[in-house]
C-alpha positions in Angstrom: 0.0 0.0 0.0 1.4 3.3 -1.1 1.3 6.3 1.2 -0.4 9.3 -0.3 1.5 12.7 -0.2 -0.3 15.5 1.6 -1.6 18.4 -0.4 -2.5 21.4 1.8 -5.0 23.6 0.0 -5.8 27.1 1.3 -9.0 28.5 -0.1 -10.1 31.9 -1.4 -11.8 34.7 0.5 -15.5 35.1 0.4 -18.3 32.6 0.9 -17.4 28.9 0.6 -19.6 25.9 -0.3 -21.8 25.1 -3.3 -20.5 27.0 -6.3 -18.9 29.7 -4.1 -15.2 30.3 -3.5 -12.7 27.5 -3.9 -15.2 24.7 -3.4 -15.5 23.7 -7.0 -11.7 23.8 -7.5 -11.2 21.6 -4.4 -13.7 19.1 -5.8 -11.9 19.0 -9.2 -8.6 18.5 -7.5 -10.0 15.7 -5.3 -11.5 14.0 -8.3 -8.2 14.2 -10.3 -5.7 13.8 -7.5 -7.5 11.9 -4.7 -5.8 8.6 -5.4 -2.3 10.1 -5.1 -2.8 12.9 -2.5 -4.4 13.3 0.9 -6.0 16.7 0.3 -6.2 18.8 3.5 -8.4 21.9 3.0 -9.0 23.7 6.3 -11.8 26.2 6.6 -10.1 29.5 6.9 -11.2 32.0 9.6 -13.9 34.5 8.7 -13.4 34.2 4.9 -15.9 37.0 4.2 -13.8 39.4 6.3 -10.3 37.9 6.2 -7.7 39.0 8.7 -4.2 38.1 7.5 -2.8 37.3 11.0 -5.7 34.8 11.6 -5.1 33.3 8.2 -1.4 33.0 8.7 -2.0 31.3 12.0 -4.4 28.8 10.4 -1.9 28.1 7.6 0.8 27.5 10.2 -1.4 25.1 12.2 -2.3 23.2 9.1 1.2 23.0 7.7 2.6 21.8 11.0 0.2 18.8 10.9 1.1 17.9 7.3 3.7 15.3 6.4 7.1 16.4 5.1 7.2 16.7 1.4 3.6 18.1 1.2 2.5 20.1 -1.8 1.2 23.6 -0.7 -1.5 25.1 -2.9 -3.4 28.3 -2.4 -6.2 29.8 -4.5 -6.9 33.5 -4.9 -6.4 35.1 -1.4 -5.2 31.6 -0.3 -2.5 31.8 -3.0 -1.2 35.2 -1.9 -1.5 34.2 1.8 0.7 31.1 1.4 3.4 33.4 -0.1 3.2 35.7 2.9 3.4 32.6 5.2 6.5 31.3 3.3 8.2 34.7 3.3 7.7 35.2 7.0 8.7 31.6 7.9 11.7 30.8 5.6 13.2 28.3 8.0 10.3 26.0 7.4 11.3 25.5 3.8 15.0 26.5 3.4 17.2 23.4 3.3 14.3 21.2 4.4 11.9 18.9 2.7 8.8 20.4 4.3 7.3 21.1 0.9 7.9 19.4 -2.4 6.3 22.3 -4.3 4.3 25.5 -4.0 1.4 26.4 -6.2 -0.2 29.8 -6.1 -3.4 29.8 -8.2 -5.2 32.9 -9.5 -3.6 34.9 -6.7 -3.8 38.7 -6.6 -0.6 40.6 -6.5 -1.5 43.1 -3.8 -0.4 46.6 -4.5 -1.4 46.7 -8.2 -4.0 49.3 -9.1 -7.3 48.6 -7.3 -5.6 46.0 -5.2 -3.8 48.2 -2.7 -4.4 46.4 0.6 -1.2 46.7 2.6 -2.1 43.9 5.0 -2.0 41.4 2.2 0.9 42.9 0.2 4.3 41.3 0.2 7.0 43.7 1.4 10.2 44.2 -0.7 12.0 42.1 2.0 9.5 39.3 1.7 9.8 39.3 -2.1 13.6 39.0 -1.7 13.2 36.0 0.7 10.9 34.2 -1.8 13.3 34.6 -4.6 15.1 31.5 -3.1 11.9 29.4 -2.8 11.8 26.5 -5.2 9.9 24.9 -6.8 7.2 27.6 -7.0 4.5 27.6 -9.6 2.1 30.4 -10.5 -1.1 29.3 -12.2 -3.6 31.7 -13.7 -6.3 31.6 -16.4 -6.1 34.4 -19.1 -9.9 34.7 -18.9 -10.0 35.4 -15.2 -12.3 38.5 -14.8 -11.9 38.8 -11.0 -8.1 38.7 -10.7 -6.8 39.7 -14.1 -3.9 37.8 -15.7 -1.6 40.8 -15.2 -1.4 39.7 -11.5 0.3 36.5 -12.6 2.6 38.4 -15.0 3.6 40.6 -12.1 4.5 37.6 -9.9 6.6 36.2 -12.7 8.5 39.5 -13.0 9.4 39.2 -9.3 10.1 35.5 -9.2 12.1 34.5 -12.3 12.9 31.1 -10.7 9.1 30.3 -10.7 7.2 28.3 -13.3 4.1 29.8 -15.0 1.1 27.6 -15.7 -1.0 29.6 -18.2 -4.6 28.3 -18.5 -7.0 29.7 -21.1 -10.6 28.8 -20.1 -10.7 28.2 -16.4 -11.8 31.6 -15.2 -11.1 32.6 -11.6 -13.1 29.9 -9.7 -11.9 27.2 -12.1 -15.4 25.6 -11.9 -15.1 24.5 -15.5 -12.6 25.0 -18.3 -9.4 23.0 -18.8 -7.2 22.7 -15.8 -5.3 19.7 -17.1 -1.9 21.4 -17.1 -2.1 22.3 -13.4 -3.2 18.8 -12.5 -0.4 17.3 -14.5 2.1 19.6 -12.9 0.9 18.7 -9.4 1.1 15.0 -10.2 4.8 15.4 -10.8 5.1 15.7 -7.0 3.0 12.7 -6.1 
């Protein structure tokens, strides 16, 4: 019997469940990856009024319970929050096998026009810390009307060591459309 690798999934802000938030994406990942990964998707605190400190605390609690070699995935606010978590806790991933890969999906780059929320923004020092974080993947769909593709392009400008997964028809919530490329990329780390 093979042991499944943990995949820690941090969901988006806003209502969850049904066709809201990251619920559909989690279901699609479970259907495609469930035989290879143990998907851990905690409910984040107060997702309709997220507080970054509460979210970082929940991420830390969840990550500490995951097996070494876990894949860390975040969607939308979850995608930017995992980056803040990693930047503020570099000892958890530097020179260790805590994570086999990081995937930030449809994440806003806080600080771009109309996205100026200091609490969620990476500082210049945090960006510098994350330049060493590997392997890191940024996944975004060009038809995302909530968090435009320019956010992903901005991440790629800051993190040249990262891999870009460009989807065409998945939108922001990734309820439908082709997400095969992100699935295949995650499976590399099974």
